[in-house]
C-alpha positions as CSV (number, residue, x, y, z in Angstrom):
1,M,12.5,6.2,-16.0
2,N,8.9,7.1,-16.9
3,V,6.2,5.1,-15.1
4,Q,2.5,5.3,-16.0
5,W,-0.3,2.7,-15.7
6,Y,-4.0,3.6,-15.9
7,P,-6.2,0.8,-17.3
8,G,-9.7,1.8,-18.7
9,H,-11.6,0.0,-15.9
10,M,-10.2,2.5,-13.4
11,T,-12.2,5.5,-14.9
12,K,-15.4,3.5,-14.6
13,A,-14.5,2.5,-11.0
14,K,-13.9,6.1,-10.0
15,R,-17.3,7.2,-11.4
16,Q,-18.9,4.4,-9.4
17,M,-17.2,5.5,-6.2
18,Q,-18.5,9.0,-6.7
19,E,-22.0,7.6,-6.8
20,D,-21.5,5.2,-3.8
21,I,-19.9,7.9,-1.6
22,K,-23.4,9.3,-0.9
23,L,-24.3,6.0,0.9
24,I,-21.4,5.8,3.3
25,D,-20.4,7.2,6.7
26,L,-16.7,6.4,6.8
27,I,-13.8,6.0,4.3
28,I,-11.3,3.4,5.3
29,E,-8.2,4.1,3.2
30,L,-5.4,1.5,3.0
31,V,-1.9,2.8,2.3
32,D,1.3,0.8,1.9
33,A,3.3,1.6,5.1
34,R,6.5,1.5,3.0
35,V,5.3,4.4,0.8
36,P,2.5,6.1,2.8
37,L,2.3,9.2,0.7
38,S,2.9,7.8,-2.7
39,S,0.3,5.1,-2.1
40,R,-2.4,7.6,-1.4
41,N,-4.7,8.4,-4.3
42,P,-5.0,12.3,-4.3
43,D,-8.6,11.9,-5.6
44,I,-9.7,10.3,-2.4
45,D,-9.5,13.5,-0.3
46,E,-11.7,15.2,-2.8
47,L,-14.2,12.3,-2.9
48,G,-14.2,12.0,0.8
49,K,-14.9,15.6,1.9
50,N,-17.2,15.7,5.0
51,K,-16.8,12.0,5.6
52,A,-15.1,10.4,8.6
53,R,-11.7,9.1,7.6
54,L,-9.5,6.2,8.8
55,I,-6.1,5.4,7.4
56,L,-4.7,1.9,7.7
57,L,-0.9,1.7,7.4
58,N,-1.0,-1.8,5.9
59,K,2.1,-4.1,5.5
60,S,3.5,-2.3,8.5
61,D,5.4,-5.5,9.3
62,L,7.5,-4.9,6.1
63,A,8.2,-1.2,7.0
64,D,10.7,0.4,9.3
65,E,8.9,0.6,12.7
66,R,10.3,4.0,13.6
67,Q,8.8,5.4,10.3
68,N,5.5,3.6,11.0
69,E,5.2,5.6,14.2
70,A,6.3,8.8,12.5
71,W,3.7,8.4,9.8
72,K,1.0,7.5,12.3
73,S,1.7,10.8,14.0
74,Y,1.9,12.7,10.7
75,F,-1.6,11.6,9.5
76,Q,-3.1,12.0,13.0
77,E,-2.0,15.6,13.0
78,K,-3.9,16.1,9.7
79,G,-7.1,14.9,11.4
80,F,-7.2,11.2,10.3
81,Y,-7.7,8.2,12.6
82,V,-4.8,5.9,12.0
83,V,-4.1,2.2,12.7
84,K,-1.0,0.2,11.9
85,V,-2.0,-3.2,10.4
86,D,-0.5,-6.4,9.0
87,S,-3.6,-7.9,7.3
88,R,-1.9,-11.2,6.6
89,N,-1.2,-11.9,10.2
90,R,-4.3,-10.3,11.7
91,S,-2.3,-7.6,13.5
92,G,-4.2,-4.5,14.4
93,M,-7.7,-5.8,13.7
94,K,-9.1,-5.1,17.2
95,A,-7.7,-1.6,17.1
96,I,-9.6,-1.0,13.8
97,Q,-13.0,-1.8,15.4
98,I,-12.3,0.7,18.1
99,A,-11.2,3.3,15.6
100,I,-14.3,2.8,13.4
101,Q,-16.6,3.4,16.4
102,E,-14.5,6.5,17.5
103,A,-14.5,8.0,14.0
104,C,-18.3,7.6,13.6
105,K,-19.2,8.6,17.2
106,E,-21.0,11.8,16.0
107,K,-23.0,9.9,13.4
108,T,-24.0,7.2,16.0
109,E,-25.1,9.9,18.5
110,R,-27.0,11.8,15.8
111,D,-28.9,8.6,14.9
112,K,-29.8,8.1,18.6
113,R,-31.2,11.6,18.9
114,R,-33.3,11.0,15.8
115,G,-34.6,7.7,17.3
116,I,-32.7,5.6,14.7
117,K,-31.3,2.5,16.4
118,N,-29.0,-0.2,15.2
119,R,-28.3,1.3,11.8
120,P,-24.9,-0.1,10.8
121,I,-22.0,2.1,10.0
122,R,-21.3,1.9,6.3
123,A,-17.7,2.1,5.4
124,M,-16.1,2.3,1.9
125,V,-12.7,0.5,1.7
126,V,-10.4,2.3,-0.8
127,G,-6.8,2.1,-1.9
128,I,-4.5,1.7,-4.9
129,P,-3.9,-1.7,-6.6
130,N,-2.0,-4.3,-4.6
131,V,-2.2,-2.4,-1.3
132,G,-3.9,-5.3,0.4
133,K,-7.6,-4.3,0.5
134,S,-9.0,-7.8,-0.2
135,T,-6.7,-9.5,2.3
136,F,-7.6,-6.9,4.9
137,I,-11.4,-7.4,4.3
138,N,-11.0,-11.2,4.4
139,T,-9.0,-11.0,7.7
140,F,-11.3,-8.4,9.3
141,A,-14.5,-10.2,8.3
142,G,-13.0,-13.6,9.4
143,K,-14.0,-15.3,6.1
144,A,-12.9,-15.2,2.5
145,C,-15.4,-12.8,1.0
146,A,-13.2,-10.7,-1.3
147,K,-10.9,-12.0,-4.0
148,T,-7.3,-11.7,-3.2
149,G,-4.1,-11.7,-5.3
150,N,-0.6,-10.6,-5.0
151,K,-0.8,-8.6,-8.3
152,P,-2.6,-5.3,-9.0
153,G,-6.1,-5.3,-10.4
154,V,-7.7,-8.4,-8.9
155,T,-10.8,-6.7,-7.6
156,K,-12.9,-5.4,-10.5
157,G,-16.5,-4.8,-9.2
158,K,-18.0,-3.5,-6.0
159,Q,-19.4,-5.7,-3.2
160,W,-21.0,-5.0,0.2
161,I,-19.8,-7.2,3.1
162,R,-21.7,-7.3,6.4
163,L,-19.1,-7.7,9.1
164,N,-21.5,-7.7,12.1
165,K,-24.6,-5.9,13.2
166,G,-22.6,-2.7,13.6
167,V,-20.5,-2.4,10.4
168,E,-21.0,-2.9,6.7
169,L,-18.0,-2.6,4.3
170,L,-18.1,-1.6,0.6
171,D,-15.1,-3.0,-1.2
172,T,-14.0,-1.1,-4.3
173,P,-11.4,-1.9,-7.1
174,G,-8.0,-0.4,-6.6
175,I,-7.6,2.8,-8.6
176,L,-4.7,4.9,-9.5
177,W,-4.9,8.4,-10.9
178,P,-4.4,9.3,-14.6
179,K,-1.0,10.9,-14.4
180,F,1.8,10.9,-11.9
181,E,2.9,14.6,-11.7
182,D,6.0,13.5,-9.8
183,Q,7.8,10.5,-11.5
184,E,9.4,9.6,-8.1
185,V,5.9,8.6,-7.0
186,G,5.5,6.3,-9.9
187,I,8.9,4.7,-9.2
188,R,8.1,4.2,-5.6
189,L,4.8,2.5,-6.5
190,A,6.7,0.3,-9.0
191,L,9.2,-0.7,-6.4
192,V,6.6,-2.0,-4.0
193,G,4.6,-3.8,-6.7
194,S,1.6,-1.5,-7.1
195,I,2.2,-1.3,-10.9
196,K,2.4,-4.4,-13.0
197,D,6.0,-5.7,-13.2
198,D,5.4,-6.8,-16.8
199,I,5.1,-3.3,-18.1
200,L,8.3,-2.1,-16.4
201,N,12.0,-2.4,-17.0
202,M,12.8,-4.4,-13.8
203,E,16.6,-4.3,-14.3
204,E,16.6,-0.5,-14.5
205,L,14.2,-0.4,-11.6
206,S,16.5,-2.6,-9.5
207,L,19.2,0.0,-9.8
208,K,16.9,2.6,-8.3
209,L,16.2,0.2,-5.4
210,I,19.9,-0.5,-4.8
211,D,20.7,3.2,-4.8
212,Y,18.0,3.9,-2.3
213,L,18.9,1.0,0.0
214,R,22.6,2.1,0.0
215,T,21.6,5.7,0.9
216,R,19.0,5.1,3.6
217,Y,19.8,1.6,4.9
218,S,23.5,1.3,4.4
219,G,24.8,-2.2,5.0
220,V,21.6,-4.2,4.4
221,L,22.7,-5.4,0.9
222,E,26.1,-6.3,2.2
223,Q,24.6,-8.2,5.1
224,R,22.0,-10.1,2.9
225,Y,24.2,-10.9,-0.1
226,S,27.8,-10.6,1.2
227,V,28.6,-8.0,-1.5
228,S,30.3,-4.6,-1.5
229,E,28.0,-1.7,-1.7
230,E,30.7,0.5,-3.3
231,G,30.7,1.6,-6.9
232,L,27.8,2.1,-9.3
233,P,24.4,0.4,-8.6
234,V,25.0,-1.9,-11.6
235,D,28.3,-3.1,-10.0
236,V,26.2,-4.1,-6.9
237,L,23.7,-5.9,-9.1
238,S,26.5,-7.7,-10.9
239,A,27.9,-8.8,-7.5
240,I,24.5,-10.1,-6.4
241,A,24.2,-12.0,-9.7
242,K,27.5,-13.7,-9.1
243,V,26.8,-14.6,-5.5
244,R,23.4,-16.0,-6.4
245,G,24.6,-17.9,-9.5
246,C,22.5,-15.9,-12.0
247,L,24.3,-17.0,-15.2
248,K,23.2,-17.3,-18.8
249,K,25.0,-19.7,-21.3
250,G,28.6,-18.9,-21.6
251,E,29.0,-17.6,-18.0
252,E,27.3,-14.3,-18.9
253,L,25.6,-12.6,-15.9
254,D,21.8,-12.8,-15.9
255,Y,20.9,-9.3,-14.7
256,A,17.1,-9.9,-15.1
257,K,17.3,-13.0,-12.8
258,A,19.3,-11.0,-10.2
259,A,16.8,-8.1,-10.3
260,S,14.0,-10.6,-9.8
261,I,15.7,-12.1,-6.7
262,L,16.3,-8.6,-5.3
263,F,12.7,-7.6,-5.7
264,E,11.3,-10.8,-4.3
265,E,13.5,-10.5,-1.2
266,F,12.8,-6.8,-0.8
267,R,9.0,-7.1,-1.1
268,S,8.8,-10.1,1.2
269,G,10.9,-8.4,3.9
270,K,13.8,-10.8,3.7
271,I,16.3,-7.9,3.2
272,G,14.8,-6.2,6.3
273,R,12.1,-3.8,7.3
274,I,12.4,-0.9,4.8
275,T,10.5,2.3,4.3
276,L,11.0,4.1,1.0
277,E,9.4,7.4,2.1
278,W,10.4,9.1,5.3
279,T,8.4,11.8,7.2
280,E,11.6,13.9,7.6
281,E,11.6,14.3,3.8
282,Q,8.2,16.1,3.9
283,D,9.7,19.0,6.0
284,R,12.2,20.1,3.4
């Protein structure tokens, strides 16, 4: 299964970020806690050289808590400040304020030595589409100041948001990178909804999800749908379709509807807290 999605506006957005990076002190990078590596744009490390860095493991409420902790340690060992957040429910917001001050301590002290007082920390918020940047900004700022949507590509232009006297945020559009060298990265991003569903074969993608869940989280499908996890992934999808009454005319099973139910329940956390990328896999 080949997954690629790189709309034209993303090239323009990347060029704009290269210009704006000169103005900022800190890069706040949101990643999806369910796919922490796959949801990191490799271009950000190049863009953000010599800048303070903070990674937010967003949607951590949907991810496996053991893996949240493991990924937090993984990124900290690489020199990042890291906070687990659930932007929709305000979880982790106080910890972010502390992390911002800590990450920019050198800059603040340098300003003081130069006699510069009260200059706000300027932070750029970056992340791939649908990782939750706008929801995070709205929650962090305490008011609706950035557009939100549960589909990729809602934020198109840049906007500065003053949080308080100490911090200003620059929101940026979600950008992917032109080509996924590893197709598994594209598939993982498709699974969590960072690539538009309408350009994907969702039935085929659902078989990938079933296979992963059976391997890493044995029993969750059986528990949620009262189906056997034995056999081919398509057998499991058929069983889900039967249990949930996904039928076309003439009693034919509606696989598209069953796939849609599976994805809605996986992405909303109804199947359980699932992480699709484990730190242990990076050691192989």
